[in-house]
C-alpha positions in Angstrom: -14.3 -1.0 -12.7 -13.9 0.6 -16.6 -10.5 -0.8 -17.9 -7.8 1.7 -17.8 -6.0 1.7 -20.8 -2.2 0.9 -20.3 -0.8 4.4 -20.8 -2.7 5.7 -17.7 0.0 3.7 -15.9 2.7 5.5 -17.3 5.1 7.8 -15.3 6.9 10.5 -16.5 10.2 8.9 -15.2 10.1 5.4 -16.6 13.5 4.6 -15.5 14.1 1.5 -12.5 12.4 2.6 -9.5 15.5 1.1 -8.1 17.8 4.2 -9.8 15.4 6.7 -8.0 15.5 5.6 -4.8 19.1 4.7 -4.5 19.2 8.5 -3.7 18.1 9.0 -0.1 14.7 10.3 0.4 12.6 11.3 3.1 11.4 8.8 5.6 7.5 9.6 5.1 5.2 11.2 2.7 2.7 11.9 6.1 3.1 15.0 8.5 3.0 14.0 11.9 -0.6 14.4 12.6 -1.6 11.8 9.9 1.4 9.8 11.1 -0.7 9.5 14.6 -3.8 9.1 12.5 -2.6 6.2 10.6 -1.0 4.3 13.4 -4.4 4.8 15.3 -6.2 3.4 12.1 -3.6 0.6 11.7 -4.1 -0.2 15.9 -7.7 -0.4 15.3 -7.7 -3.0 12.4 -4.9 -5.2 12.3 -4.5 -8.3 14.3 -2.6 -9.1 17.5 -0.8 -12.0 16.2 0.4 -13.5 13.1 3.0 -11.9 10.6 2.0 -8.2 8.6 3.4 -7.1 5.3 4.2 -3.2 4.7 4.3 -3.0 1.3 6.9 -0.7 -0.3 7.6 -0.2 3.0 10.9 2.5 4.3 12.5 3.3 7.4 9.1 3.9 9.1 6.1 1.3 9.1 3.5 3.6 11.2 2.5 0.3 12.8 1.4 0.1 16.4 3.9 -0.7 19.0 2.2 -3.9 20.1 2.6 -5.4 16.6 5.8 -7.6 16.7 5.7 -9.4 13.6 6.1 -7.3 10.6 7.7 -7.8 7.5 9.0 -5.1 4.8 8.8 -5.3 1.1 10.8 -2.3 -0.6 13.4 -0.8 -2.6 15.6 1.3 -0.4 17.5 -1.3 1.5 19.4 1.6 3.5 15.5 2.9 4.8 14.3 -0.8 5.5 17.3 -1.8 7.4 16.7 1.2 10.2 13.1 0.4 10.2 12.8 -0.6 13.7 9.3 -2.5 13.3 10.7 -4.9 10.4 11.8 -8.3 12.2 12.5 -9.3 8.2 12.6 -7.3 4.6 12.9 -7.9 1.1 14.3 -5.6 -1.6 12.2 -6.1 -4.6 10.7 -3.9 -7.6 7.0 -4.7 -7.5 6.4 -2.4 -10.7 9.0 -4.8 -12.2 7.9 -8.1 -11.2 4.4 -7.7 -8.7 4.9 -11.5 -7.5 5.2 -11.4 -3.5 7.7 -13.9 -1.9 5.0 -15.7 0.6 3.3 -18.5 0.4 -0.9 -19.1 0.0 -2.9 -18.0 3.2 0.4 -17.0 5.2 -0.2 -13.2 6.7 -2.3 -12.0 9.0 -2.5 -8.5 7.3 -1.3 -6.2 4.7 -0.9 -2.6 4.5 0.0 -0.4 1.9 1.0 3.3 3.3 1.1 6.4 1.0 2.5 4.3 -2.2 -0.6 3.0 -3.9 0.0 6.1 -6.5 2.9 4.6 -7.7 1.6 1.1 -8.5 2.3 0.4 -12.4 0.8 -3.3 -12.1 -2.1 -2.5 -9.4 -4.6 -5.4 -10.1 -1.8 -8.0 -10.7 -0.2 -6.4 -7.1 -3.8 -7.1 -5.4 -4.1 -10.6 -6.8 -1.0 -11.6 -5.0 -1.9 -9.8 -2.0 -5.5 -11.9 -2.1 -3.2 -15.0 -2.7 -0.9 -14.8 0.6 -4.2 -13.1 3.0 -5.3 -15.5 5.6 -9.5 -15.7 4.6 -11.0 -12.7 6.1 -7.4 -10.8 7.0 -7.2 -7.1 6.4 -5.8 -5.0 3.5 -5.3 -1.4 4.3 -4.4 1.4 1.9 -3.8 4.8 3.2 -2.8 7.7 0.8 -2.9 11.3 1.2 -2.1 14.0 -1.1 1.9 14.2 -1.4 3.7 12.1 -3.8 6.8 12.2 -6.0 5.1 13.5 -9.2 7.8 11.8 -11.8 6.8 8.7 -10.2 3.2 8.7 -9.5 1.3 7.2 -12.4 -0.9 9.4 -15.1 -4.3 8.1 -13.7 -3.1 9.2 -10.4 -1.6 12.5 -11.3 -4.9 13.5 -13.6 -7.7 13.1 -10.7 -8.5 14.2 -7.4 -9.0 12.6 -4.0 -12.4 11.4 -4.5 -11.6 10.0 -7.8 -8.5 8.3 -6.5 -10.9 6.3 -3.4 -12.8 5.1 -6.7 -9.9 3.9 -8.6 -8.3 2.0 -5.5 -12.2 0.6 -5.2 -12.0 -0.5 -8.3 -8.5 -2.0 -8.5 -9.9 -4.4 -5.7 -12.9 -5.0 -8.0 -11.1 -5.7 -10.9 -8.3 -8.0 -8.7 -11.1 -10.1 -7.2 -10.9 -11.9 -3.8 -11.9 -9.0 -1.9 -14.4 -7.9 0.5 -16.5 -4.3 -0.5 -14.3 -1.9 1.3 -15.0 0.3 4.0 -13.7 4.0 3.3 -12.6 6.7 6.3 -11.3 10.0 5.6 -9.5 12.4 8.0 -9.8 16.2 7.2 -7.7 18.4 9.7 -8.5 22.2 9.5 -5.5 24.0 7.8 -4.2 19.9 7.5 -3.4 17.4 5.1 -6.2 15.4 4.3 -5.9 11.4 4.7 -7.9 8.5 3.4 -8.3 4.7 4.3 -9.3 2.1 2.4 -9.9 -1.0 4.0 -10.9 -4.4 2.9 -10.5 -7.9 3.8 -9.4 -11.3 1.6 -12.5 -12.6 1.1 -12.7 -16.5 0.1 -16.6 -16.1 -0.7 -15.5 -13.8 -3.8 -13.7 -15.7 -6.7 -11.1 -13.8 -8.8 -12.1 -13.2 -12.3 
């Protein structure tokens, strides 16, 4: 991807994210229709067994009910604690330190739901995701058009949905170690658009 200048990852609110999430926030960026679509997408693509990581998790993980081994990483401890789908969680600020507390090739899947717009170090974080995923395991990134604008990075706020798709695909290419992504859209009449970028950890793709 074209190198994005560091200032494009700046935000209007640069205070630590933990302060922002110390104030209770809505449980989801998604409306009911989008929530059902995300759950269906995840059900079709996540494995039947093995641990799945929900990045930037909150009170809802949008995972299929059959999935019993999910762990979350997020900032809102109270929201994580009331998420019924998580067997465990870690309270971490991945924008401060994108390191993930998991062993190499230990996860059967990773999802990132309605949070990619907030990543200030997306390439470093995706390299960590590639490290912890098992070979061939899915990475599923979903986003719509809702956001907390003061916390979204400039390159996201200043672009449209088509540019967002190119941006996330560019993150994956720059991180290395991922198969080419599949793109899926949901455009309900009178509703909010929703997008899925689905990739896999690919051992044949060497990180830069």
